[in-house]
C-alpha positions in Angstrom: 254.6 -34.2 -161.7 253.0 -38.2 -161.3 254.2 -38.4 -157.4 252.7 -34.5 -156.7 249.2 -35.4 -158.4 249.3 -38.8 -156.7 250.0 -37.1 -153.2 247.0 -34.8 -153.6 244.8 -37.5 -154.8 246.2 -39.8 -151.6 245.4 -36.6 -149.1 241.8 -36.1 -150.6 241.1 -39.9 -150.4 242.3 -40.7 -146.8 240.4 -37.3 -145.9 237.1 -38.8 -147.7 237.8 -42.5 -146.0 238.7 -40.9 -142.5 242.2 -42.0 -143.1 244.2 -44.9 -143.8 246.2 -46.7 -141.1 249.3 -48.0 -142.4 252.5 -49.9 -141.0 256.1 -50.6 -142.6 257.2 -54.4 -142.8 260.4 -53.6 -142.7 262.5 -56.9 -140.9 265.0 -57.5 -143.8 266.6 -54.9 -146.1 263.5 -53.4 -147.4 260.9 -51.2 -146.0 257.4 -51.4 -147.4 254.6 -49.8 -146.2 251.2 -51.5 -146.2 247.7 -50.1 -145.8 244.4 -50.7 -144.3 242.8 -50.2 -147.6 244.5 -52.9 -149.0 247.3 -50.6 -150.9 250.2 -52.0 -151.2 253.5 -49.7 -151.1 252.2 -46.6 -151.5 255.4 -44.8 -152.1 257.5 -46.7 -149.9 259.4 -50.2 -151.1 262.6 -48.8 -149.9 265.6 -50.6 -151.1 268.0 -50.8 -149.2 265.8 -50.0 -146.2 266.6 -46.6 -145.1 268.4 -45.1 -148.5 265.1 -43.5 -149.4 265.3 -45.3 -153.0 262.3 -47.0 -153.6 262.0 -49.9 -156.6 258.0 -50.1 -157.0 255.5 -47.0 -156.4 252.0 -48.8 -155.7 249.8 -51.6 -155.9 246.8 -53.9 -155.4 244.8 -56.5 -156.5 242.0 -57.0 -159.1 239.7 -59.7 -159.4 236.2 -60.3 -161.5 234.1 -63.1 -162.1 230.9 -63.7 -163.9 228.0 -64.7 -162.0 224.9 -67.8 -162.7 223.2 -65.0 -164.8 225.8 -63.8 -166.7 226.9 -60.6 -164.8 230.4 -59.4 -164.5 231.2 -58.7 -160.9 234.6 -56.9 -160.5 236.6 -54.9 -158.1 240.1 -53.5 -158.4 242.4 -50.7 -157.6 244.6 -48.4 -159.3 245.1 -45.3 -157.5 241.8 -44.8 -156.2 242.1 -41.1 -158.0 238.2 -41.7 -159.0 237.4 -43.5 -155.9 237.5 -47.0 -154.5 236.8 -50.5 -154.6 238.2 -51.9 -151.6 237.4 -50.8 -147.7 239.1 -51.5 -144.4 237.3 -54.2 -142.3 235.7 -57.8 -143.4 232.0 -57.6 -144.4 229.7 -56.7 -142.3 226.1 -55.7 -141.5 226.6 -52.0 -140.8 229.9 -50.0 -141.4 229.3 -47.0 -139.5 229.3 -48.0 -136.2 232.4 -46.0 -134.4 233.6 -49.5 -133.2 234.1 -50.9 -136.5 235.9 -48.0 -137.9 238.1 -48.4 -134.8 238.5 -51.7 -135.1 239.3 -52.2 -138.5 240.8 -49.0 -139.8 244.4 -50.8 -138.8 246.5 -53.5 -139.9 248.3 -56.0 -137.4 252.0 -55.9 -137.1 253.7 -58.3 -135.3 257.3 -60.1 -135.3 257.6 -63.9 -134.8 259.9 -63.3 -131.7 257.1 -61.5 -130.0 255.0 -64.7 -130.3 257.7 -67.0 -129.3 258.2 -65.2 -126.5 254.5 -65.3 -125.3 254.3 -68.8 -126.3 257.0 -69.3 -123.4 256.2 -66.9 -121.0 252.0 -66.1 -121.3 251.7 -68.4 -117.7 254.8 -66.1 -116.1 253.6 -64.3 -113.0 253.4 -60.6 -113.8 253.6 -61.1 -117.5 251.8 -58.4 -119.7 250.2 -59.9 -123.1 252.1 -57.7 -125.8 249.8 -54.9 -128.0 250.7 -56.7 -130.9 249.1 -59.8 -129.6 246.6 -58.6 -127.5 245.0 -56.8 -130.6 245.0 -59.2 -133.0 241.5 -59.6 -134.8 241.2 -63.3 -134.1 237.3 -62.8 -133.6 234.6 -60.6 -135.4 231.4 -59.4 -133.9 228.8 -61.8 -135.1 225.9 -59.6 -133.8 227.1 -56.9 -136.8 227.2 -59.8 -139.5 230.8 -60.3 -139.3 232.7 -63.7 -139.2 233.2 -65.2 -136.1 236.8 -66.7 -137.1 238.8 -63.8 -138.8 242.8 -63.0 -138.4 244.4 -66.6 -138.2 245.4 -67.7 -134.6 245.8 -71.2 -132.5 243.2 -71.5 -130.1 245.3 -73.2 -127.0 241.7 -74.1 -125.3 239.8 -75.0 -128.3 236.9 -72.7 -126.9 236.8 -70.8 -130.2 237.6 -67.6 -128.8 240.9 -65.6 -129.3 242.0 -65.4 -125.7 246.1 -64.9 -125.5 245.5 -64.7 -121.8 245.3 -68.3 -121.8 248.0 -68.9 -124.4 246.3 -68.1 -127.7 248.2 -66.5 -130.5 248.3 -65.3 -133.9 249.7 -67.6 -136.5 252.0 -65.8 -139.4 254.3 -66.3 -142.1 257.8 -65.5 -141.9 259.8 -63.6 -139.2 257.8 -60.5 -139.3 254.0 -60.3 -141.0 251.5 -57.0 -141.2 248.1 -58.6 -141.8 245.0 -56.5 -142.8 241.4 -57.2 -144.1 239.3 -55.5 -146.4 236.0 -55.6 -148.6 234.4 -55.2 -151.6 230.9 -54.1 -150.1 230.7 -51.3 -148.1 229.9 -48.8 -150.7 229.5 -48.7 -154.9 233.0 -49.3 -156.6 234.0 -46.0 -157.5 237.3 -46.9 -159.6 235.8 -50.0 -161.6 232.4 -49.0 -161.4 231.7 -52.7 -161.7 229.1 -54.9 -159.3 230.1 -55.7 -156.1 231.1 -59.6 -155.8 230.7 -59.5 -152.0 234.6 -60.7 -151.1 236.4 -60.3 -148.2 240.3 -60.2 -149.0 242.6 -61.2 -145.7 246.0 -60.2 -146.7 249.2 -61.0 -144.9 252.8 -59.2 -145.9 255.7 -61.0 -144.5 259.3 -61.2 -144.7 262.2 -62.9 -143.5 265.5 -61.8 -141.8 268.5 -63.6 -143.2 271.6 -61.9 -143.7 273.5 -65.0 -145.3 270.8 -64.9 -148.0 270.5 -62.1 -150.1 267.7 -63.1 -152.3 265.4 -63.9 -148.8 267.2 -60.7 -147.8 265.6 -58.3 -150.9 261.8 -60.2 -150.9 258.6 -59.4 -149.4 256.1 -62.2 -149.6 252.3 -61.6 -150.0 249.3 -64.2 -148.9 246.2 -63.3 -150.5 243.0 -65.2 -149.4 239.7 -63.9 -151.0 236.8 -65.4 -149.6 233.5 -65.3 -151.3 231.1 -64.2 -148.3 228.1 -63.3 -151.0 225.4 -66.0 -152.1 226.8 -66.1 -155.8 228.7 -68.7 -157.7 231.3 -67.2 -160.0 233.0 -68.5 -162.6 235.2 -67.3 -165.3 237.3 -65.8 -162.3 240.7 -64.1 -162.5 243.1 -62.8 -159.8 245.2 -60.0 -160.9 248.3 -58.0 -159.4 248.3 -54.4 -160.5 251.8 -53.3 -159.8 253.4 -49.3 -160.8 257.0 -50.3 -160.6 259.0 -47.2 -160.4 262.4 -48.4 -160.4 263.9 -44.9 -158.5 263.2 -42.6 -161.6 259.9 -43.6 -162.8 260.5 -41.7 -166.4 263.2 -43.9 -167.7 261.6 -47.8 -167.1 261.1 -50.9 -169.1 259.3 -54.0 -168.4 259.5 -57.5 -169.1 258.3 -60.9 -168.3 259.2 -64.5 -167.7 256.6 -67.3 -168.0 258.6 -69.6 -166.8 259.3 -68.2 -163.5 255.9 -66.5 -163.4 257.2 -63.5 -163.0 257.1 -59.7 -164.4 260.0 -57.3 -163.8 261.1 -53.8 -164.5 264.4 -52.9 -165.0 265.8 -49.3 -165.9 266.3 -48.3 -169.9 269.1 -46.8 -169.6 272.7 -47.8 -167.7 272.0 -44.9 -165.7 269.4 -43.9 -163.1 268.4 -40.5 -161.7 268.0 -41.9 -158.2 269.4 -45.4 -157.9 273.0 -44.0 -160.0 274.9 -46.6 -162.4 274.3 -50.2 -162.4 270.8 -49.9 -161.4 268.7 -52.6 -160.2 265.6 -54.6 -161.7 262.3 -55.5 -159.6 260.0 -58.7 -160.0 256.6 -59.8 -159.1 256.1 -63.6 -158.9 253.1 -65.7 -158.6 254.4 -68.8 -156.2 251.0 -71.1 -156.1 249.7 -70.5 -159.7 251.2 -70.2 -163.0 250.9 -66.7 -164.3 248.3 -66.6 -166.8 248.7 -63.1 -168.7 250.7 -59.9 -168.8 249.8 -56.6 -169.6 251.4 -53.4 -169.7 249.3 -50.8 -170.4 249.7 -47.0 -171.2 249.3 -44.1 -169.0 246.8 -42.3 -171.5 243.0 -42.8 -172.3 243.8 -44.7 -175.4 242.8 -48.4 -176.4 245.8 -49.5 -175.2 245.9 -47.3 -172.0 244.4 -46.9 -168.4 240.9 -49.1 -167.7 238.0 -46.4 -166.9 234.8 -49.8 -167.3 234.3 -52.6 -165.4 234.5 -54.3 -169.0 238.2 -52.5 -169.4 239.4 -54.0 -165.9 238.1 -57.6 -166.4 239.4 -57.7 -170.3 242.8 -56.7 -169.1 242.7 -59.4 -166.4 242.0 -61.7 -169.6 244.8 -60.9 -171.6 242.6 -58.2 -174.1 242.6 -54.6 -175.0 239.9 -52.0 -174.1 238.6 -53.0 -177.4 238.3 -56.7 -176.3 240.9 -57.6 -179.0 244.0 -60.0 -178.3 247.1 -58.9 -177.1 249.4 -60.1 -179.9 253.1 -60.7 -180.4 255.8 -58.1 -181.2 255.7 -54.2 -181.0 253.1 -52.2 -179.0 251.1 -56.1 -178.5 248.2 -54.5 -180.4 247.1 -55.1 -184.1 249.4 -58.2 -184.5 248.4 -61.5 -186.1 249.7 -64.0 -183.1 248.0 -64.3 -179.6 250.4 -63.5 -177.0 249.9 -64.5 -173.0 252.7 -62.2 -172.0 254.0 -59.1 -173.2 257.6 -58.4 -173.4 258.4 -62.0 -172.8 261.8 -61.9 -174.3 265.5 -61.5 -173.2 266.3 -57.9 -173.2 270.1 -59.0 -173.8 268.9 -61.0 -176.8 266.5 -62.4 -178.5 262.6 -62.0 -178.6 259.7 -59.7 -178.1 261.4 -57.1 -175.6 261.1 -53.2 -175.1 264.4 -52.9 -176.1 264.0 -54.5 -179.5 261.0 -52.8 -180.4 262.7 -49.2 -180.3 260.4 -48.6 -177.4 261.4 -45.1 -175.1 261.9 -45.6 -171.8 259.2 -44.1 -169.6 256.4 -44.7 -167.0 255.3 -48.1 -166.7 252.4 -50.1 -165.0 252.1 -53.9 -165.4 249.1 -56.5 -164.6 249.6 -60.1 -164.2 246.9 -62.3 -163.5 246.3 -65.8 -163.0 243.2 -68.1 -163.4 240.4 -68.9 -164.5 238.5 -70.3 -161.1 235.7 -71.1 -160.2 234.6 -69.5 -156.5 231.6 -70.8 -154.9 229.6 -69.0 -152.7 231.4 -69.6 -149.2 234.3 -70.4 -151.1 237.8 -69.2 -151.0 240.9 -68.3 -153.3 244.5 -68.2 -151.9 247.0 -66.3 -153.8 251.0 -66.6 -152.2 252.9 -63.7 -154.1 257.1 -62.6 -153.9 258.2 -59.4 -154.9 262.4 -59.7 -155.3 264.4 -57.2 -155.9 268.2 -57.5 -157.3 271.1 -55.2 -158.1 274.5 -56.4 -160.3 276.8 -54.2 -158.8 279.5 -55.8 -160.8 277.3 -55.3 -163.6 274.4 -53.2 -165.3 270.7 -52.4 -165.7 270.7 -55.7 -167.8 272.8 -58.1 -165.9 270.5 -56.9 -162.9 267.9 -58.9 -164.5 269.9 -62.0 -164.7 270.3 -61.8 -161.0 266.9 -60.9 -160.7 265.8 -64.4 -162.5 268.5 -66.2 -160.3 267.1 -65.0 -156.9 263.3 -65.3 -158.4 263.9 -69.1 -158.6 265.8 -69.4 -155.2 262.9 -67.5 -153.8 260.7 -69.9 -155.3 262.5 -73.1 -154.6 262.3 -71.7 -150.7 258.6 -71.1 -151.3 258.1 -74.5 -151.9 259.7 -76.3 -149.1 257.7 -74.0 -147.1 254.5 -76.5 -146.9 252.4 -73.3 -147.0 248.4 -74.1 -148.2 245.9 -72.6 -148.5 245.5 -71.6 -144.7 248.3 -69.6 -142.9 250.7 -72.4 -141.3 252.8 -71.2 -137.8 256.4 -72.2 -137.8 256.1 -73.1 -134.1 256.2 -77.1 -134.0 254.0 -77.6 -131.0 250.9 -76.4 -133.0 251.2 -79.6 -135.2 252.5 -82.7 -133.3 252.7 -84.6 -136.6 254.8 -81.9 -138.6 257.9 -82.9 -137.1 257.7 -86.5 -137.9 256.6 -86.5 -141.2 258.5 -86.8 -144.6 257.6 -87.3 -148.1 260.4 -89.1 -150.6 261.0 -88.7 -153.3 259.1 -84.8 -153.9 259.2 -84.2 -157.1 258.3 -87.8 -158.2 257.1 -89.5 -161.4 255.3 -92.5 -160.3 255.3 -93.0 -156.6 256.2 -91.3 -153.8 256.3 -92.5 -149.9 254.6 -90.7 -147.0 256.5 -91.5 -143.9 256.1 -91.1 -140.4 258.9 -91.6 -137.3 256.4 -93.0 -135.0 253.0 -95.1 -136.4 250.0 -92.8 -136.5 246.6 -94.5 -136.1 243.4 -93.7 -138.4 245.1 -90.6 -140.1 243.3 -89.4 -142.7 245.5 -88.4 -145.8 244.0 -86.0 -148.6 245.5 -85.2 -152.1 244.1 -81.6 -153.3 244.9 -80.0 -156.6 246.0 -76.5 -156.9 241.9 -75.9 -157.4 241.4 -76.9 -154.2 239.4 -80.5 -155.8 240.1 -83.6 -153.6 241.6 -86.0 -156.1 242.3 -88.8 -153.2 241.4 -89.8 -149.6 242.8 -92.5 -147.9 242.5 -93.3 -144.3 245.8 -94.8 -143.0 247.5 -96.4 -139.8 251.1 -97.1 -139.8 254.6 -95.7 -140.4 254.3 -95.6 -144.5 252.0 -95.2 -147.4 252.9 -95.0 -150.6 250.8 -92.5 -153.4 250.6 -93.7 -157.1 250.5 -91.0 -159.5 247.7 -93.2 -161.1 245.2 -90.9 -163.0 246.9 -87.9 -161.7 248.2 -85.4 -164.0 251.6 -83.6 -163.6 251.4 -80.7 -161.7 251.5 -79.1 -157.9 249.2 -80.6 -155.4 248.8 -80.6 -151.8 249.0 -83.5 -149.1 246.8 -82.9 -146.1 247.4 -85.1 -143.1 245.0 -85.1 -140.3 245.4 -87.6 -137.3 242.9 -89.0 -135.0 243.4 -86.2 -132.5 242.8 -83.7 -135.4 245.9 -82.3 -135.5 246.5 -80.9 -139.0 249.7 -80.6 -141.2 250.3 -79.6 -145.2 252.6 -80.5 -147.4 253.4 -79.7 -151.3 254.4 -82.2 -153.6 255.6 -82.2 -157.2 254.5 -84.7 -160.2 256.6 -84.5 -162.9 
């Protein structure tokens, strides 16, 4: 019944919104649908690919903050049954032109191999630029109030115009990516009913092909870049990931959380699932570049612990509060206790702690919201959030040992991500875009007192910045030479980014960890 109702609502919503374009991210063992309105998966997170079995039903983002006058602004979607808060395309002066719809009711799917082929052959006589590269939305229509630069690309001749015939090409992550853009400005917010933020969200879902790495081969990554195009400065900003994980059959699921891995997950409530059968899997949602602040599992009803229906409800869930603004508490249903809890069902389902199993809950249809924050988001500012959705199935075990395997894979994915050097900007895997990339190393990393930034060859007048996780610059050094020692000094333990810009304006970013 749940699926039938959602299908009806989706069809009606799609009709009203002129249909939603979509594409499948499918380069590894997962096939995941991405829609032009920012909806993730939409009934298609198929693992193994081609099996017809799905572990996630749908997902979307929530984001809310307070302006200088104390007014809450918020955008968030679940199933869009009462309307939408996010709409395809960048922010613009007018959203009604047919050219806007034809251009932006779209998602852009592209393979790294296509980009590499283009780089190698664009000067070859008779070469035709592939459609996935030619149609990349690198520039906006500034006469319609759109930003000049939209989707990330390498501007080979530095003329500010995306021109693939002259060698320009998209910048993506992974072996395959699906890029999309949405805004919360086009229409009144039909789901939250909240005031508009005036934000533009650039999303990139991506994955890697790696038959030798079962963790990487069964994970989807998503990068979210939230750009404040309004004139408002927002404080107490929270970003949330709403995910309805239906692990095969939606009627027999449990959820849990692991704050050390910044993950919430779904597992089967019994040793057998009506879809996956015996030894059912577990599915996770992991924050990669921020610590998870809250995890809430709310019920599919209209109770005080049920579905949000007002802007304040959505924001309170982002803050780890129930609809009546009371704090989530440890134990039982998470409501009405005495000890505040940031993460629901944080124990080990096989052992101690607060779990659905230990609370005697009946398995059923679960949905969860994990959030990060709070942040400040100034006018013109940006927040970037990276997530991963790893899948695990222990064919030699059961529904609980699949959780153990999922946690192992989540840690592997975190380690992999930490070694990529991603920052707020998308980074190309093509080394020629950053000539200093190949000659830069940082060691030790992590470190406790000092680390060394080393170059294979002398650099001249390089600017080296240390930036914290909130985007604040904590050090800036101009350097000439091969080695620079960075002292911990007054920096606190945590994750930072090192940004190096040489005298030719080549830029590279690295992540460092202070223990």
